[in-house]
N, C-alpha and C positions, 0 to 999 in steps of 0.2 A: 119420744123426744130424744132418747138416747140414740136410736137409729138415725135420726136426723143429724145429730151432732157428728156421728161417725161419717155419714155421707158428706157432710159439709167439710169436715177435716180432710177427707180424701180429695175433694174437689180443690181445696186450697193447696194441698201438696202437688196436685197435678198442674195447677196454674203456675205455682212457683217453679216447678220443673221446666215448664214450657218457657217461662221468662228466662231462666238460667240457660236453657238450650239456645234460645234465640240470641241472647246476649253473647254467649260463647261463639255461636256461629258468626255473628257480626264481627266480633273481635278477630277471629281467625281469618275472615274474609278481608278485613282491613289490613292485617299483617301481611297476608299473601299479596294484596295489591301493592302494598308499600315495597315489598321485596322485588316485585316485578318492575316497579317504577324505577328502582335503582339498578342500572345496568352495570354489571361487573365487566370492566374492560378485558378484552381478550388480547393477549400478547401476540404480536405478529413477528414471525421469523422471516427474514429476507435472505436471499442468496445474492452475494456480491462477488463478481469476478474481477480480480486485479491482474492486469496483463504485465508480463515481463517487460521491463523498460519504461513503464509508466512513471511519471514524476508525481510529486505531491500535488502539483497543479491538476494533473489528470485525475488523481484520486479525489481531490476536492470537487471537481466537476461531476464525477460519478456520484458522490455522496449528496451533492446538492439536488441530484435527480430524485432522491428519496425525501426531499423536502427539508433538508438540513440547511441551516444558515451557518456555513462554515466560516471560521475566522483564521487568520494566519497563526494565531497563538495556539490553535488546536494541534498544530504539528510540532510544537516545541518539544525537544527531547527531554528537557528537564522535568516535564510532567510525569515521565515514566521511569526516571533514573533509579528510583528506589527499588523497583521490581526487576529491572533488567541491567545486569552488571556491565554489559558491553557498551552501555550509554554513558557510563560514569566519567570517562576521560574525554568526552567531546567538548569542544570549545564553547564558551558562553554564547547563548543564542542559537546554537545549532538546532536544526530540525531533524525530523525522523527520516529525511531523504536518505535512501540507500539501505534502510533497515526494515522497511515495510515489505515483507516477503510476498511476492506475487503468487496468488493461488486463488481458488474458489472457496469462499467462506460462507457459512450459515451463521447469522448473527441476529439477536433480538433487535428489532428496529428501535425500541426505546433505549437501547444501550449505545447507539451510534453517536459519535464516531469512535469513542474510546473502546467499546467492545470489539470493534473490528481491529483497531490498532494493536490492542493487547494480543489478539490472536495472531496477527502478523508478526509481531515482535517475538512471541513464543515460538512461532514456526521458524523464524530466522535463527533463533538460538539453537533449536533442535537440529536444523539442517547444517549449521556450521560448527557444531561442537566437536565433530571428529577432525576438523581441520587444525585445531589448536587455537592459539590466541588470534582473535579477530581484530586486526589493527585497522585504524581509520584509513590508512593508505591502501590496504587491500580492498576495502569496500569502495573507495573512490575509483580504484583501477577497475574493479568488477563492473561498476556502473558505466564506465566508458566502454569497456568491452561489450557490454549489453547493447549499447547504441551503435557500435561500429561493426560488429560481426553479426551476420544474419543466421548463419548455420553453426550448430554446436561444434561440429568437427573443426571449424576454423578458429574457435575462441581461444584454445591454448596457444596457437601460433600467433594470433594477434597479441595475446598477453606476453608472449616471448619477445615480439618486436618492441612492444612498449617497454619491457624490462631492459632490453638491449639499449634503447634510447636513453632511458633514465640513468643507466649505469655510466654513460659517457657525457651526460649533460646535454643531450640532444632534444630539441623540442618534439613533443608528441605529435603536433600538427593534426589534431582531431577537430573537425568542424563541429562535432557533437558537443564539445565542452563549451564553446562560445554560444552555440545555439541554445544551450540551457538558459542563458541570460537574455539573449535578444529574441529568441523564439521566432525565427524567421519562417518556420514551416517548410524549409527546404533542407535537403541532405547536404548540399554543397553551398558554401557561402561565397559571396563575390569579394573582389579585391577591396572594395570600400568597407565592407563589413569587417574584414579581417584586420583593418586598422584599429579597431576597437581595443582600448587599453585595459579591458577588464582582466582581472586575475584568472578568469576562466578562459581567456584566449590562449590556447596552448600552442599557437604559432609564435606568439611573442614571448611567452614565459616558458622557461625550460624546466618546469617541474609540474607535479600534479596540481590540478586546480584545488581551491580551498576546501571543497566538499564534494560529495557524490552528485552526479547529474541525473540519476535515475534510480529506480529500485530493481536491482539485478535479480535474475533467476539463478537457479542452482548451477547450471552449466557455466555461467559467467563467473560466479563465485569460485567454483572449482578451478577454473582457468587462472583466475587471479592468485589463488593460493598455490597453484602448481603450473606456472607458465612453462611452455615447451622450450627446450634449448634449441635455438634455431639460428641459422646464418642469414635469415631474412631481416631486412631493416625497413622495408617499405611494403605497403599493401593498399589496395583499393577494392571497393565492392561494386560490381556492375548492377544493372537494373534488375537482374534476376536474383540478386542476393549472393552471387558467387564471388568469393574473395580471390583476388589475383595478387600473388606475392612476388617480391623482387629482392635481390641481394644488394643492388646498387641503383644509382640514379638512372643509369642507362636502361636497365630492365624496367624500372618504374615508369620511365617515359614511354617505353614500348607498350606497357600495359595501358597507360592513359590513352595512347593513340588507338589501341584496340577497342576501347569502349567510347571513343569519340569525346574524350575530355581534353579541352585545349591545354 
């Protein structure tokens, strides 16, 4: 009887062990299945190239290609003013136009668009800190130079021409400034378009436009900070991107004839 009791007790222990084993196995299997069922999102890093001379409208279009629903308020400078000192003195309602430094950036997709904008603003700050105080006028001028000059070697001369004109109250006569508003898609505007009374019409208004017209690269910023001293007052760019300079209207007229501009 004693032997039977011992055998029975051992069988009970074995059965209990099996029950515990199967219960534990079932629990572990369910926990594993539950973990597998919850997919941990993987962050996606994207590469975004911003071209010299792009406007905020170009950047908006690029970002919308990544599935973003961009709004005009996304570009308001006031959203970033606490972190970037050079935005502090911008007029109310100013955008980031002119300050989104063009380059190629790697950004977490789930941080767009602010993650990109912060990197661009930080890059702008780093690139311009050696120039001294970055005034609004310098950025506006750089943005015009970016649109008007195709080759880096020409940019300081173009900056010098604009500086000459501003110093005597002469109109800049840049098609690019009005084009920023009307977006004609053409480098040269026609006579009817040039009648537009927009403050961005630098044929009619003899000062810089109210704000930047593009996001300039380093060469244009350097040119705006350090314009060349020049006797030239006129320039145009041919279809190959070569700038032709002139000291007077006669020389400018000759350059226009040379490239078949009426």
